[in-house]
VOTOR-497283 format. One line per field, with one value per residue (C-alpha): y negated, x negated, z; residue number from 1; residue in one letter. Coordinates in steps of 0.5 Angstrom, whole numbers. Example, Ala and Ser with C-alpha at 12.3 -4.5 7.8 and 13.67 -1.06 7.14 Angstrom:
2
yy <- c(9;2)
xx <- c(-25;-27)
zz <- c(16;14)
nr <- c(1;2)
rest <- c(A;S)
This chain:
414
yy <- c(121;121;116;119;113;114;122;121;115;120;125;121;118;125;126;121;122;129;126;129;123;121;120;116;122;126;129;136;136;140;141;138;144;140;140;147;150;149;155;157;162;155;153;159;163;170;173;169;164;159;155;155;154;161;164;171;171;179;179;176;180;185;179;179;185;182;175;179;183;176;173;179;178;171;171;175;171;165;160;161;168;171;164;164;160;154;155;155;149;145;146;146;138;137;140;134;131;137;137;131;133;137;133;138;138;146;150;154;154;151;158;161;154;154;162;160;155;158;165;162;157;162;166;160;159;166;167;161;163;170;167;162;167;174;178;176;181;188;195;195;189;190;184;182;189;186;181;180;179;173;170;170;167;162;160;160;155;150;150;144;147;152;147;146;139;139;136;141;147;142;142;149;150;145;148;156;154;149;150;150;145;146;141;145;151;148;144;151;155;150;149;141;137;137;131;129;133;129;123;128;130;137;140;139;132;134;137;131;127;130;130;123;119;116;109;107;103;96;89;88;82;86;91;94;96;103;107;113;117;122;129;132;134;127;124;130;128;121;123;123;128;130;132;135;131;132;129;131;129;132;125;122;121;116;114;110;110;115;120;122;125;130;134;141;143;151;154;161;163;158;152;151;152;148;142;142;142;136;132;133;131;125;123;123;120;116;114;107;112;118;119;127;125;120;126;131;126;124;131;132;127;131;138;139;145;151;147;142;147;150;144;143;149;149;142;145;141;147;154;157;164;164;169;164;157;158;159;152;148;150;149;142;141;143;141;134;134;131;127;119;115;110;106;100;102;108;109;112;106;103;110;110;104;105;111;108;103;108;112;107;104;106;106;112;116;115;117;123;126;125;129;134;135;134;135;141;146;146;147;142;137;139;139;132;129;133;129;122;124;124;118;114;117;116;108;108;110;105;99;101;101;95;92;94;91;85;85;87;81;76;78;78;71;69)
xx <- c(93;100;98;97;91;88;87;83;79;77;76;72;67;65;63;59;56;54;50;42;38;33;26;21;16;21;18;19;26;31;32;39;45;45;38;37;43;38;33;34;28;23;25;25;19;17;13;13;17;13;16;24;28;27;26;30;30;32;28;21;22;16;11;12;8;2;3;2;-4;-7;-5;-8;-14;-15;-14;-20;-24;-23;-27;-22;-20;-15;-12;-5;-2;-7;-4;3;2;-1;6;10;7;8;15;19;14;14;21;22;18;24;30;34;36;35;39;34;32;24;22;24;21;15;14;15;10;4;5;6;0;-5;-2;-5;-10;-13;-11;-15;-21;-22;-21;-27;-31;-30;-34;-28;-24;-23;-22;-15;-13;-8;-7;-13;-13;-6;-8;-2;1;-4;-2;5;3;-1;6;10;5;7;14;17;21;16;11;9;6;-2;-3;-1;-5;-11;-10;-9;-15;-20;-18;-20;-26;-32;-34;-32;-27;-20;-21;-26;-23;-16;-19;-23;-16;-13;-19;-19;-24;-26;-22;-19;-13;-11;-9;-2;3;3;0;6;4;-4;-3;1;-5;-9;-5;-5;-7;-14;-10;-5;1;0;4;11;10;7;13;14;21;23;21;23;20;22;20;12;15;17;11;6;10;8;1;0;-6;-5;-11;-14;-18;-23;-21;-19;-11;-6;-2;-8;-5;-8;-6;-10;-11;-6;-9;-5;-11;-8;-11;-10;-3;-3;4;5;10;8;8;16;16;10;12;20;17;13;18;23;18;17;24;25;19;15;22;17;11;15;8;10;17;14;10;15;20;15;13;21;20;15;19;26;25;21;18;15;12;9;5;2;0;-3;-6;-10;-6;-1;-3;3;3;11;12;15;16;23;22;17;23;28;24;22;30;32;27;28;36;39;32;33;27;27;22;23;17;16;9;9;12;6;4;11;12;5;7;14;11;6;12;16;11;12;5;3;9;7;0;2;7;2;-4;1;4;-3;-8;-6;-10;-17;-14;-9;-14;-19;-12;-10;-18;-18;-11;-14;-20;-16;-12;-18;-21;-14;-13;-21;-19;-12;-17;-22;-17;-15;-20;-22;-15;-17;-24;-21;-16;-21;-25;-19;-17;-25)
zz <- c(48;45;41;34;32;39;37;31;34;40;35;29;35;37;30;30;38;35;29;30;32;26;28;25;24;20;14;14;10;9;1;-2;-4;-11;-12;-9;-14;-19;-17;-10;-10;-12;-5;-1;2;-1;4;10;15;17;23;25;18;16;23;23;16;15;8;11;18;16;16;24;25;22;25;32;30;28;34;38;34;36;43;43;38;41;46;51;51;55;56;52;58;55;48;51;54;49;45;51;51;44;43;43;38;33;33;31;25;22;19;22;29;30;36;39;46;49;49;42;39;43;41;33;34;37;32;26;28;30;23;19;23;22;15;13;18;14;7;8;12;9;15;19;15;19;15;17;15;10;8;5;1;-3;-7;-9;-2;-1;-7;-5;2;-2;-6;1;5;-1;0;4;9;11;14;21;22;21;27;32;28;29;36;37;33;36;43;40;36;36;28;22;23;21;15;13;12;11;4;3;2;-2;-7;-6;-4;4;7;14;14;20;16;13;16;13;7;2;3;3;-4;-6;-4;-9;-15;-15;-21;-20;-22;-17;-20;-22;-17;-18;-21;-27;-27;-35;-36;-36;-43;-46;-52;-57;-56;-58;-65;-68;-65;-68;-74;-74;-73;-65;-63;-57;-54;-47;-43;-38;-31;-24;-24;-28;-27;-32;-38;-43;-50;-55;-62;-64;-58;-53;-48;-42;-37;-39;-35;-33;-33;-29;-24;-19;-23;-22;-14;-13;-17;-14;-7;-9;-12;-6;-1;-6;-6;1;4;-2;-6;-8;-10;-14;-19;-18;-21;-25;-29;-30;-33;-38;-39;-40;-45;-49;-49;-51;-55;-55;-62;-58;-53;-59;-61;-54;-53;-60;-58;-52;-47;-44;-43;-43;-38;-37;-43;-48;-51;-50;-42;-41;-45;-41;-34;-36;-39;-32;-27;-27;-26;-19;-19;-18;-19;-14;-16;-21;-24;-28;-28;-35;-38;-42;-45;-47;-50;-54;-57;-58;-62;-66;-68;-70;-74;-82;-84;-78;-81;-88;-87;-82;-89;-92;-89;-87;-94;-98;-93;-89;-93;-97;-104;-103;-101;-107;-112;-109;-110;-117;-118;-116;-121;-126;-124;-124;-130;-134;-131;-133;-141;-141;-139;-144;-149;-147;-147;-154;-157;-155;-157;-164;-163;-162;-168;-173;-170;-171)
nr <- c(1;2;3;4;5;6;7;8;9;10;11;12;13;14;15;16;17;18;19;20;21;22;23;24;25;26;27;28;29;30;31;32;33;34;35;36;37;38;39;40;41;42;43;44;45;46;47;48;49;50;51;52;53;54;55;56;57;58;59;60;61;62;63;64;65;66;67;68;69;70;71;72;73;74;75;76;77;78;79;80;81;82;83;84;85;86;87;88;89;90;91;92;93;94;95;96;97;98;99;100;101;102;103;104;105;106;107;108;109;110;111;112;113;114;115;116;117;118;119;120;121;122;123;124;125;126;127;128;129;130;131;132;133;134;135;136;137;138;139;140;141;142;143;144;145;146;147;148;149;150;151;152;153;154;155;156;157;158;159;160;161;162;163;164;165;166;167;168;169;170;171;172;173;174;175;176;177;178;179;180;181;182;183;184;185;186;187;188;189;190;191;192;193;194;195;196;197;198;199;200;201;202;203;204;205;206;207;208;209;210;211;212;213;214;215;216;217;218;219;220;221;222;223;224;225;226;227;228;229;230;231;232;233;234;235;236;237;238;239;240;241;242;243;244;245;246;247;248;249;250;251;252;253;254;255;256;257;258;259;260;261;262;263;264;265;266;267;268;269;270;271;272;273;274;275;276;277;278;279;280;281;282;283;284;285;286;287;288;289;290;291;292;293;294;295;296;297;298;299;300;301;302;303;304;305;306;307;308;309;310;311;312;313;314;315;316;317;318;319;320;321;322;323;324;325;326;327;328;329;330;331;332;333;334;335;336;337;338;339;340;341;342;343;344;345;346;347;348;349;350;351;352;353;354;355;356;357;358;359;360;361;362;363;364;365;366;367;368;369;370;371;372;373;374;375;376;377;378;379;380;381;382;383;384;385;386;387;388;389;390;391;392;393;394;395;396;397;398;399;400;401;402;403;404;405;406;407;408;409;410;411;412;413;414)
rest <- c(X;X;X;X;X;X;X;X;X;X;X;X;X;X;X;X;X;X;X;X;X;X;X;X;X;X;X;X;X;X;X;X;X;X;X;X;X;X;X;X;X;X;X;X;X;X;X;X;X;X;X;X;X;X;X;X;X;X;X;X;X;X;X;X;X;X;X;X;X;X;X;X;X;X;X;X;X;X;X;X;X;X;X;X;X;X;X;X;X;X;X;X;X;X;X;X;X;X;X;X;X;X;X;X;X;X;X;X;X;X;X;X;X;X;X;X;X;X;X;X;X;X;X;X;X;X;X;X;X;X;X;X;X;X;X;X;X;X;X;X;X;X;X;X;X;X;X;X;X;X;X;X;X;X;X;X;X;X;X;X;X;X;X;X;X;X;X;X;X;X;X;X;X;X;X;X;X;X;X;X;X;X;X;X;X;X;X;X;X;X;X;X;X;X;X;X;X;X;X;X;X;X;X;X;X;X;X;X;X;X;X;X;X;X;X;X;X;X;X;X;X;X;X;X;X;X;X;X;X;X;X;X;X;X;X;X;X;X;X;X;X;X;X;X;X;X;X;X;X;X;X;X;X;X;X;X;X;X;X;X;X;X;X;X;X;X;X;X;X;X;X;X;X;X;X;X;X;X;X;X;X;X;X;X;X;X;X;X;X;X;X;X;X;X;X;X;X;X;X;X;X;X;X;X;X;X;X;X;X;X;X;X;X;X;X;X;X;X;X;X;X;X;X;X;X;X;X;X;X;X;X;X;X;X;X;X;X;X;X;X;X;X;X;X;X;X;X;X;X;X;X;X;X;X;X;X;X;X;X;X;X;X;X;X;X;X;X;X;X;X;X;X;X;X;X;X;X;X;X;X;X;X;X;X;X;X;X;X;X;X;X;X;X;X;X;X;X;X;X;X;X;X;X;X;X;X;X;X;X;X;X;X;X;X)
């Protein structure tokens, strides 16, 4: 070992051998530092820790008592009353599989990991049961008499690092209750159409699916090159009309004959965490199906300044509950940073291409300028009509005079 080359080789081999194993089931990812630095709070739970990422976080310890109270209720309501050891056995048998869902290799003992999973799973199950069946809410249930806390828990359950695998939640629930199904109470909690949630990895995966557009990407052979657009202010000045549309997905955007049709986007304090976590999940798990990322990039094209926000709010395609337009423009100017587009086909390329063609059409710009300058107010419209009438009368008089002169000339020549 006196050979320095051998010493370095041994050191490197140790580091390589100590790398955590990456599993095909991995789907609960740790948010990268560069994304976290843009808004740390968007990725961290506010009130409740779920799973091992934020285990023993001092900011969230106050919720552990609530979890244990829910656990006690669960054990008395379950069809398998008093059989805690059976629930523990279920987790133990699935422990390796559950751990493989996480990107990070947690140095937790089997007992610690099992306790986290069972206590947090039961908390989620009891929370869903009570929200979907208010008769289960006891008089001393302080969570449900603090609406703000329920809203914050709802937010925390949509964070990527704050997830448990759905399969273990469903397994524990099915062992404890007959009806309703766990799919039913989960979809009611998140206010989405009922589906079989066993088809999804975790809640972020479930919620992303309900945001997907009604029409998915075309085949690779029909790709359109990436195409960007000018902001809403410039498009509006060229005559583009932003129109709220009906539909189920925010991602359904259509441009047709001067009308950009979009489902109304409600912006509040929960919007940024929701989209940021979906985007991280997409970047890791669905790099070739990055619909959420493409949607945010498209809105980033439209929104550069507070004036862009003002136009979209006035047209009804955005509801701004964040306070001011500058906050919204800052949000869209930063949310796309450090996010890479992995799909060779940008989903909104065809929309951008049509918008770009419309904007660069000189006729559309001239018509838009005419409308904005002369048809903005009723009195302006009246004045333009009056001017046109006067012009027509003047032309008529000139034409009459010319015709009269021609007739006089003919008479004289004859």
